[in-house]
VONU-8512 format. One record per residue (C-alpha): x, y, z; residue number from 1. Coordinates in Angstrom, 2 decimals, padded with zeros to 5 digits, m for minus. Last residue first. Example, Ala and Ser with C-alpha at 12.3 -4.5 7.8 and 13.67 -1.06 7.14 Angstrom:
2
+---------+---------+---------+-----+
|      px |      py |      pz | seq |
+---------+---------+---------+-----+
|  013.67 | m001.06 |  007.14 |   2 |
|  012.30 | m004.50 |  007.80 |   1 |
+---------+---------+---------+-----+
% end
This chain:
405
+---------+---------+---------+-----+
|      px |      py |      pz | seq |
+---------+---------+---------+-----+
|  006.59 |  008.86 | m022.80 | 405 |
|  003.29 |  008.47 | m024.57 | 404 |
|  000.43 |  007.56 | m022.29 | 403 |
| m002.29 |  005.21 | m023.40 | 402 |
| m005.80 |  005.46 | m022.06 | 401 |
| m007.52 |  004.23 | m025.20 | 400 |
| m010.34 |  006.34 | m026.57 | 399 |
| m008.55 |  007.13 | m029.87 | 398 |
| m008.19 |  003.42 | m030.57 | 397 |
| m011.98 |  002.86 | m030.81 | 396 |
| m013.53 |  000.96 | m027.95 | 395 |
| m016.08 |  003.53 | m026.84 | 394 |
| m018.92 |  003.35 | m029.32 | 393 |
| m019.06 | m000.43 | m029.76 | 392 |
| m018.74 | m000.64 | m026.00 | 391 |
| m021.91 |  001.23 | m025.17 | 390 |
| m021.22 |  002.15 | m021.57 | 389 |
| m022.61 |  000.87 | m018.28 | 388 |
| m022.11 |  002.99 | m015.13 | 387 |
| m019.61 |  001.26 | m012.84 | 386 |
| m017.53 |  004.37 | m012.28 | 385 |
| m015.00 |  003.46 | m009.61 | 384 |
| m014.52 |  006.24 | m007.08 | 383 |
| m010.97 |  005.99 | m005.79 | 382 |
| m009.48 |  005.75 | m002.34 | 381 |
| m009.29 |  001.93 | m002.61 | 380 |
| m010.97 |  001.15 |  000.73 | 379 |
| m011.73 | m002.50 |  001.45 | 378 |
| m015.21 | m003.47 |  002.72 | 377 |
| m016.67 | m004.61 |  006.05 | 376 |
| m020.49 | m004.41 |  005.92 | 375 |
| m022.20 | m001.20 |  007.04 | 374 |
| m025.37 | m001.59 |  004.99 | 373 |
| m024.66 |  001.17 |  002.50 | 372 |
| m021.01 |  000.20 |  002.44 | 371 |
| m022.00 | m003.23 |  001.18 | 370 |
| m024.07 | m001.74 | m001.62 | 369 |
| m021.35 |  000.61 | m002.81 | 368 |
| m018.76 | m002.15 | m002.75 | 367 |
| m021.09 | m004.37 | m004.76 | 366 |
| m021.38 | m001.71 | m007.47 | 365 |
| m017.59 | m001.56 | m007.78 | 364 |
| m017.38 | m005.35 | m007.76 | 363 |
| m019.95 | m005.66 | m010.57 | 362 |
| m018.58 | m002.88 | m012.78 | 361 |
| m014.79 | m002.72 | m012.76 | 360 |
| m014.18 | m006.19 | m011.35 | 359 |
| m016.76 | m008.52 | m012.86 | 358 |
| m017.19 | m006.56 | m016.09 | 357 |
| m013.45 | m006.36 | m016.71 | 356 |
| m013.11 | m010.09 | m016.14 | 355 |
| m016.05 | m010.90 | m018.40 | 354 |
| m014.26 | m009.58 | m021.47 | 353 |
| m015.04 | m006.54 | m023.64 | 352 |
| m012.68 | m004.39 | m021.58 | 351 |
| m009.69 | m005.92 | m023.35 | 350 |
| m010.88 | m004.06 | m026.44 | 349 |
| m009.43 | m000.87 | m025.02 | 348 |
| m005.93 | m002.28 | m025.38 | 347 |
| m005.81 | m002.39 | m029.17 | 346 |
| m002.83 | m004.73 | m029.30 | 345 |
|  000.35 | m004.45 | m031.38 | 344 |
|  002.21 | m007.72 | m032.05 | 343 |
|  004.76 | m009.54 | m029.91 | 342 |
|  007.38 | m012.29 | m030.16 | 341 |
|  009.28 | m013.68 | m027.20 | 340 |
|  012.75 | m015.02 | m026.33 | 339 |
|  014.53 | m013.83 | m029.47 | 338 |
|  017.02 | m011.38 | m027.99 | 337 |
|  015.28 | m008.25 | m029.29 | 336 |
|  011.88 | m009.46 | m028.10 | 335 |
|  013.14 | m010.30 | m024.60 | 334 |
|  014.95 | m006.97 | m024.42 | 333 |
|  011.84 | m005.03 | m025.41 | 332 |
|  009.78 | m006.89 | m022.81 | 331 |
|  012.28 | m006.34 | m020.00 | 330 |
|  012.97 | m002.69 | m020.80 | 329 |
|  009.24 | m001.94 | m021.02 | 328 |
|  008.55 | m003.61 | m017.70 | 327 |
|  011.34 | m001.69 | m015.98 | 326 |
|  010.15 |  001.57 | m017.60 | 325 |
|  006.67 |  000.92 | m016.15 | 324 |
|  003.18 | m000.04 | m017.35 | 323 |
|  003.46 | m002.42 | m020.30 | 322 |
|  000.02 | m003.98 | m020.76 | 321 |
|  000.27 | m007.52 | m022.10 | 320 |
| m002.31 | m009.77 | m023.74 | 319 |
| m001.16 | m013.35 | m023.96 | 318 |
| m001.03 | m015.96 | m026.71 | 317 |
| m002.25 | m019.50 | m027.35 | 316 |
| m000.82 | m022.47 | m029.19 | 315 |
| m003.71 | m022.71 | m031.61 | 314 |
| m006.15 | m025.30 | m032.95 | 313 |
| m007.58 | m026.55 | m029.65 | 312 |
| m009.91 | m023.58 | m029.32 | 311 |
| m010.68 | m021.88 | m032.61 | 310 |
| m008.93 | m018.62 | m033.49 | 309 |
| m010.96 | m015.84 | m035.13 | 308 |
| m012.44 | m014.73 | m031.81 | 307 |
| m008.92 | m013.89 | m030.56 | 306 |
| m008.78 | m014.16 | m026.79 | 305 |
| m005.42 | m013.05 | m025.43 | 304 |
| m005.12 | m014.40 | m021.89 | 303 |
| m003.65 | m012.09 | m019.28 | 302 |
| m000.51 | m010.10 | m018.48 | 301 |
|  000.21 | m006.87 | m016.62 | 300 |
|  003.84 | m005.72 | m016.67 | 299 |
|  005.47 | m003.41 | m014.14 | 298 |
|  002.51 | m004.01 | m011.84 | 297 |
|  000.28 | m001.37 | m010.20 | 296 |
| m002.83 | m001.84 | m012.38 | 295 |
| m003.05 | m005.62 | m012.05 | 294 |
| m005.66 | m005.77 | m014.86 | 293 |
| m008.76 | m006.54 | m012.80 | 292 |
| m008.43 | m004.16 | m009.88 | 291 |
| m011.85 | m003.45 | m008.30 | 290 |
| m011.71 | m006.06 | m005.53 | 289 |
| m014.90 | m006.62 | m003.52 | 288 |
| m015.96 | m009.96 | m005.04 | 287 |
| m012.37 | m011.11 | m004.57 | 286 |
| m012.87 | m010.93 | m000.81 | 285 |
| m015.76 | m013.41 | m001.12 | 284 |
| m013.73 | m016.01 | m002.98 | 283 |
| m015.54 | m017.04 | m006.18 | 282 |
| m017.10 | m020.53 | m005.84 | 281 |
| m020.53 | m020.61 | m007.49 | 280 |
| m020.81 | m018.55 | m010.69 | 279 |
| m017.13 | m018.57 | m011.68 | 278 |
| m016.18 | m022.01 | m010.39 | 277 |
| m019.07 | m023.98 | m011.90 | 276 |
| m020.64 | m023.10 | m015.25 | 275 |
| m018.07 | m020.59 | m016.46 | 274 |
| m014.95 | m022.37 | m015.21 | 273 |
| m015.81 | m026.09 | m015.20 | 272 |
| m017.77 | m026.08 | m018.44 | 271 |
| m015.61 | m023.63 | m020.38 | 270 |
| m012.49 | m025.46 | m019.29 | 269 |
| m013.68 | m028.89 | m020.41 | 268 |
| m013.03 | m031.62 | m017.83 | 267 |
| m010.28 | m034.18 | m018.41 | 266 |
| m009.27 | m037.38 | m016.63 | 265 |
| m006.05 | m039.29 | m017.26 | 264 |
| m005.99 | m042.83 | m015.84 | 263 |
| m002.64 | m044.38 | m014.98 | 262 |
| m003.65 | m046.09 | m011.72 | 261 |
| m001.91 | m043.35 | m009.74 | 260 |
| m004.21 | m040.73 | m011.20 | 259 |
| m003.70 | m037.84 | m013.66 | 258 |
| m006.08 | m034.90 | m013.56 | 257 |
| m006.57 | m032.37 | m016.36 | 256 |
| m008.86 | m029.36 | m015.96 | 255 |
| m008.77 | m027.82 | m019.42 | 254 |
| m006.53 | m025.71 | m021.61 | 253 |
| m007.07 | m022.76 | m023.93 | 252 |
| m005.10 | m024.19 | m025.66 | 251 |
| m004.47 | m027.92 | m025.98 | 250 |
| m003.89 | m029.99 | m022.85 | 249 |
| m003.72 | m028.66 | m019.30 | 248 |
| m005.06 | m025.35 | m018.00 | 247 |
| m006.21 | m026.20 | m014.46 | 246 |
| m003.56 | m028.87 | m014.04 | 245 |
| m003.52 | m031.68 | m011.51 | 244 |
| m000.92 | m034.35 | m010.86 | 243 |
| m000.55 | m037.73 | m009.17 | 242 |
| m004.06 | m037.89 | m007.66 | 241 |
| m005.08 | m041.04 | m005.78 | 240 |
| m004.72 | m039.23 | m002.45 | 239 |
| m007.70 | m037.10 | m003.50 | 238 |
| m010.07 | m039.97 | m002.75 | 237 |
| m013.54 | m039.22 | m004.18 | 236 |
| m012.24 | m038.85 | m007.73 | 235 |
| m015.47 | m039.29 | m009.73 | 234 |
| m014.64 | m036.65 | m012.35 | 233 |
| m017.70 | m034.42 | m012.09 | 232 |
| m018.81 | m034.88 | m008.48 | 231 |
| m015.56 | m035.69 | m006.72 | 230 |
| m012.96 | m033.69 | m008.64 | 229 |
| m015.28 | m030.84 | m009.54 | 228 |
| m016.54 | m030.58 | m005.97 | 227 |
| m012.97 | m030.48 | m004.67 | 226 |
| m012.13 | m027.72 | m007.16 | 225 |
| m014.97 | m025.58 | m005.84 | 224 |
| m013.90 | m026.30 | m002.25 | 223 |
| m010.56 | m024.83 | m003.22 | 222 |
| m012.27 | m021.45 | m003.07 | 221 |
| m011.72 | m019.40 | m006.19 | 220 |
| m009.73 | m016.37 | m007.29 | 219 |
| m011.51 | m013.70 | m009.24 | 218 |
| m011.53 | m011.78 | m012.54 | 217 |
| m007.75 | m011.57 | m012.41 | 216 |
| m005.35 | m010.25 | m015.03 | 215 |
| m001.91 | m011.35 | m013.87 | 214 |
|  000.67 | m008.94 | m012.48 | 213 |
|  004.36 | m009.28 | m013.23 | 212 |
|  006.42 | m007.38 | m010.67 | 211 |
|  010.15 | m006.81 | m011.16 | 210 |
|  012.90 | m005.40 | m008.97 | 209 |
|  011.82 | m006.69 | m005.55 | 208 |
|  015.10 | m006.16 | m003.69 | 207 |
|  014.72 | m002.56 | m002.64 | 206 |
|  011.53 | m003.11 | m000.60 | 205 |
|  012.92 | m006.42 |  000.65 | 204 |
|  016.10 | m004.81 |  001.99 | 203 |
|  014.22 | m001.88 |  003.51 | 202 |
|  011.66 | m003.92 |  005.43 | 201 |
|  009.90 | m001.60 |  005.18 | 200 |
|  010.15 |  001.20 |  002.64 | 199 |
|  006.59 |  002.45 |  003.27 | 198 |
|  005.89 |  002.69 | m000.46 | 197 |
|  007.91 | m000.43 | m001.25 | 196 |
|  005.84 | m002.53 |  001.14 | 195 |
|  002.62 | m000.95 | m000.15 | 194 |
|  003.76 | m001.80 | m003.68 | 193 |
|  004.38 | m005.43 | m002.70 | 192 |
|  001.00 | m005.77 | m000.99 | 191 |
| m000.86 | m004.30 | m003.96 | 190 |
|  001.06 | m006.60 | m006.33 | 189 |
| m000.10 | m009.68 | m004.43 | 188 |
| m003.66 | m008.30 | m004.48 | 187 |
| m003.51 | m007.77 | m008.26 | 186 |
| m002.53 | m011.41 | m008.84 | 185 |
|  001.06 | m012.52 | m008.73 | 184 |
|  004.38 | m013.10 | m010.41 | 183 |
|  007.21 | m011.74 | m008.26 | 182 |
|  010.71 | m011.00 | m009.47 | 181 |
|  013.59 | m010.79 | m007.02 | 180 |
|  017.02 | m009.24 | m007.33 | 179 |
|  018.83 | m009.85 | m004.02 | 178 |
|  018.82 | m013.61 | m003.52 | 177 |
|  020.94 | m014.79 | m000.60 | 176 |
|  018.89 | m017.65 |  000.83 | 175 |
|  017.55 | m015.43 |  003.63 | 174 |
|  016.53 | m012.94 |  000.95 | 173 |
|  014.36 | m015.48 | m000.87 | 172 |
|  013.01 | m016.83 |  002.41 | 171 |
|  011.86 | m013.36 |  003.49 | 170 |
|  009.89 | m012.84 |  000.28 | 169 |
|  008.43 | m016.37 |  000.24 | 168 |
|  005.13 | m015.41 |  001.88 | 167 |
|  004.48 | m013.14 | m001.10 | 166 |
|  003.07 | m016.09 | m003.06 | 165 |
|  000.14 | m016.77 | m000.70 | 164 |
| m001.55 | m019.08 | m003.31 | 163 |
| m005.38 | m019.36 | m003.49 | 162 |
| m006.92 | m021.77 | m005.98 | 161 |
| m007.39 | m021.41 | m009.72 | 160 |
| m003.74 | m021.79 | m010.68 | 159 |
| m002.81 | m020.53 | m014.13 | 158 |
| m000.05 | m022.07 | m016.21 | 157 |
|  003.71 | m022.46 | m015.62 | 156 |
|  005.23 | m023.51 | m012.28 | 155 |
|  007.15 | m026.51 | m013.62 | 154 |
|  008.41 | m024.37 | m016.51 | 153 |
|  009.86 | m021.87 | m014.06 | 152 |
|  011.56 | m024.63 | m012.08 | 151 |
|  013.11 | m026.03 | m015.25 | 150 |
|  014.32 | m022.62 | m016.43 | 149 |
|  016.18 | m021.82 | m013.22 | 148 |
|  015.87 | m020.04 | m009.87 | 147 |
|  012.22 | m020.57 | m008.94 | 146 |
|  010.88 | m020.00 | m005.42 | 145 |
|  007.45 | m021.62 | m005.19 | 144 |
|  004.20 | m020.66 | m003.46 | 143 |
|  001.64 | m023.41 | m002.95 | 142 |
| m001.32 | m025.03 | m004.70 | 141 |
| m003.06 | m028.27 | m003.75 | 140 |
| m003.84 | m031.21 | m006.05 | 139 |
| m000.23 | m032.39 | m005.90 | 138 |
| m000.45 | m033.09 | m002.15 | 137 |
|  003.06 | m034.15 | m001.11 | 136 |
|  004.80 | m032.24 | m003.89 | 135 |
|  002.67 | m029.12 | m003.54 | 134 |
|  001.63 | m027.27 | m006.69 | 133 |
|  002.96 | m024.03 | m008.15 | 132 |
|  002.62 | m020.27 | m007.92 | 131 |
|  005.63 | m018.00 | m008.53 | 130 |
|  008.37 | m016.10 | m006.72 | 129 |
|  011.23 | m015.50 | m009.11 | 128 |
|  014.99 | m015.63 | m008.56 | 127 |
|  018.22 | m013.93 | m009.62 | 126 |
|  016.73 | m011.10 | m011.66 | 125 |
|  018.02 | m008.99 | m014.58 | 124 |
|  020.91 | m011.42 | m014.83 | 123 |
|  020.46 | m012.22 | m018.54 | 122 |
|  019.53 | m015.85 | m017.96 | 121 |
|  017.11 | m014.97 | m015.15 | 120 |
|  015.32 | m012.16 | m016.98 | 119 |
|  015.09 | m014.24 | m020.18 | 118 |
|  013.62 | m017.19 | m018.31 | 117 |
|  011.20 | m014.81 | m016.57 | 116 |
|  010.07 | m013.34 | m019.89 | 115 |
|  009.63 | m016.82 | m021.38 | 114 |
|  007.53 | m017.96 | m018.41 | 113 |
|  005.32 | m014.88 | m018.61 | 112 |
|  004.75 | m015.23 | m022.37 | 111 |
|  004.03 | m018.97 | m022.31 | 110 |
|  001.39 | m018.78 | m025.04 | 109 |
| m001.58 | m018.29 | m022.77 | 108 |
| m001.71 | m021.18 | m020.30 | 107 |
|  001.91 | m022.10 | m020.91 | 106 |
|  003.29 | m025.53 | m021.75 | 105 |
|  002.87 | m025.20 | m025.51 | 104 |
|  004.60 | m021.82 | m025.54 | 103 |
|  007.47 | m023.01 | m023.37 | 102 |
|  008.04 | m026.06 | m025.58 | 101 |
|  007.78 | m023.92 | m028.74 | 100 |
|  010.47 | m021.47 | m027.65 |  99 |
|  009.39 | m018.19 | m029.24 |  98 |
|  007.13 | m017.45 | m026.27 |  97 |
|  003.98 | m015.46 | m026.90 |  96 |
|  002.77 | m011.89 | m027.26 |  95 |
| m000.08 | m009.41 | m027.55 |  94 |
|  000.98 | m005.85 | m026.93 |  93 |
| m000.17 | m002.66 | m025.23 |  92 |
|  002.16 |  000.24 | m024.47 |  91 |
|  002.87 |  002.85 | m021.80 |  90 |
|  000.21 |  002.00 | m019.25 |  89 |
| m001.81 |  003.72 | m016.54 |  88 |
| m005.00 |  002.02 | m015.40 |  87 |
| m007.35 | m000.06 | m017.53 |  86 |
| m010.41 |  002.17 | m017.23 |  85 |
| m012.63 |  001.88 | m020.32 |  84 |
| m013.61 |  004.64 | m020.40 |  83 |
| m011.23 |  007.26 | m019.10 |  82 |
| m010.72 |  009.25 | m015.91 |  81 |
| m007.13 |  010.44 | m015.80 |  80 |
| m004.55 |  008.33 | m014.08 |  79 |
| m002.08 |  009.38 | m011.43 |  78 |
|  001.55 |  010.37 | m011.91 |  77 |
|  005.10 |  009.36 | m010.97 |  76 |
|  004.58 |  005.74 | m012.00 |  75 |
|  005.20 |  003.81 | m008.77 |  74 |
|  004.74 |  006.50 | m006.10 |  73 |
|  002.02 |  008.43 | m007.94 |  72 |
|  000.21 |  005.19 | m008.70 |  71 |
|  000.58 |  004.18 | m005.05 |  70 |
| m000.97 |  007.44 | m003.83 |  69 |
| m003.85 |  007.18 | m006.32 |  68 |
| m004.47 |  003.48 | m005.50 |  67 |
| m004.54 |  003.81 | m001.72 |  66 |
| m005.07 |  000.13 | m000.98 |  65 |
| m006.87 | m000.47 |  002.31 |  64 |
| m008.35 | m003.31 |  004.35 |  63 |
| m006.79 | m006.37 |  002.74 |  62 |
| m003.73 | m004.79 |  001.15 |  61 |
| m001.47 | m005.47 |  004.17 |  60 |
|  001.82 | m003.57 |  003.99 |  59 |
|  001.37 | m001.29 |  007.01 |  58 |
| m000.37 | m003.92 |  009.14 |  57 |
|  002.49 | m006.41 |  008.70 |  56 |
|  005.05 | m003.68 |  009.36 |  55 |
|  003.53 | m002.75 |  012.72 |  54 |
|  006.68 | m003.34 |  014.76 |  53 |
|  004.74 | m005.04 |  017.58 |  52 |
|  007.53 | m007.55 |  018.28 |  51 |
|  005.21 | m010.54 |  017.79 |  50 |
|  006.58 | m013.79 |  019.23 |  49 |
|  006.08 | m016.87 |  017.11 |  48 |
|  003.39 | m018.75 |  015.13 |  47 |
|  000.89 | m015.92 |  014.73 |  46 |
| m001.67 | m016.87 |  012.11 |  45 |
| m002.30 | m015.94 |  008.49 |  44 |
| m005.28 | m017.57 |  006.74 |  43 |
| m005.23 | m020.13 |  003.93 |  42 |
| m008.52 | m021.73 |  002.78 |  41 |
| m009.13 | m025.47 |  003.20 |  40 |
| m012.19 | m024.80 |  005.39 |  39 |
| m009.70 | m023.10 |  007.72 |  38 |
| m006.06 | m023.61 |  006.76 |  37 |
| m003.39 | m022.12 |  009.01 |  36 |
| m000.46 | m020.06 |  007.84 |  35 |
|  002.62 | m018.58 |  009.44 |  34 |
|  003.63 | m015.26 |  010.94 |  33 |
|  006.50 | m014.98 |  013.43 |  32 |
|  009.43 | m014.70 |  011.05 |  31 |
|  010.68 | m012.03 |  013.45 |  30 |
|  011.24 | m009.40 |  010.76 |  29 |
|  007.74 | m010.10 |  009.32 |  28 |
|  007.90 | m009.19 |  005.61 |  27 |
|  006.85 | m012.45 |  003.93 |  26 |
|  004.27 | m013.34 |  006.56 |  25 |
|  002.40 | m010.06 |  006.12 |  24 |
|  002.76 | m010.23 |  002.32 |  23 |
|  001.11 | m013.65 |  002.01 |  22 |
| m001.50 | m012.65 | m000.58 |  21 |
| m004.25 | m014.37 |  001.43 |  20 |
| m006.67 | m011.57 |  000.42 |  19 |
| m007.68 | m010.93 |  004.04 |  18 |
| m010.84 | m008.80 |  004.30 |  17 |
| m013.17 | m011.26 |  006.04 |  16 |
| m013.55 | m009.20 |  009.20 |  15 |
| m011.55 | m011.63 |  011.34 |  14 |
| m008.56 | m011.34 |  009.04 |  13 |
| m008.54 | m007.57 |  008.54 |  12 |
| m009.10 | m005.37 |  011.58 |  11 |
| m008.91 | m007.98 |  014.35 |  10 |
| m006.08 | m010.09 |  012.97 |   9 |
| m004.13 | m007.05 |  011.85 |   8 |
| m004.46 | m005.60 |  015.35 |   7 |
| m003.35 | m008.91 |  016.88 |   6 |
| m000.35 | m008.86 |  014.54 |   5 |
|  000.81 | m005.79 |  016.44 |   4 |
|  000.92 | m002.14 |  015.46 |   3 |
| m001.41 | m001.09 |  018.25 |   2 |
| m001.86 | m003.78 |  020.92 |   1 |
+---------+---------+---------+-----+
% end
């Protein structure tokens, strides 16, 4: 049936294109879309009666994200071709939380948490949709609705397993919240912008007033985490786990697991990320995504890696690309009111990291190869230039794609 969930199932889910962002479930007027876990990975499923309204198909970013059209809609213009390609932005900063507890608890200086605390306390938003861990299975991730400082702190740090954050859109409005912030990966932001572009559902499209996008090289199958727990840390019974953190301890953080018998296990981040999750357990759909720096968000935030700072001897900081007037107003207000501190950032140097290479070069090349052989691929309506460039020649400030308003 055209416009039904069955169409979405056939065109996206069954072809391996679902990003598990949760937007389809979050916007369904009938509340008829839920989640099932196959191989411990979330997939949408029909749990009620489908009205055939077609909204779920319209907002889904799995099969298509028209980046030029959405850029025009969100920012009022489209990007020029530049190297490196970081999308449209107004300013580039590195920043961290002024509150030491927030900064210590964050994965990269607590910048996102501090901004959300500021937005809540000053009435800019009345709730935030974020990623956290389940109470009953604390080793598994889930979407959380945060309405105060404590709940935001509890959801701090990166989660390296899939979280359908946008699922909570309808719940937020059902509970009376009307100014919603969403913290998500590029695919979450794609779904939100598609929802706003088509204006359906109208209340949700108007109510999402802030999007904070996280730099994302890839999300990972939970099976990768399971292998770490069993094979590297010796935890063969997950029910023994009291808490799990992917970025626990001193910056830049490590895999930290606390057990019911009081033991605290730790696995070095470099070892588990770059020698396990990254090479072996990237989600297949992520391998086809060409958006690393959350190019449609109001604010795009990721780790700030300063080669002069030694791991374990710093509190961490975040890189931040300010893309919209709403993002600029939020960051400037948080600085002025003492919630965060920032310093100028040479944005083009962000492209020196592995995340840029994985998305802008490897994924773009992979899309070309998969199309050649007729494999299912997403359509971004933009040619991504994956040709290598000499970075020492192209990372000077004058090459940055920075727009002056």
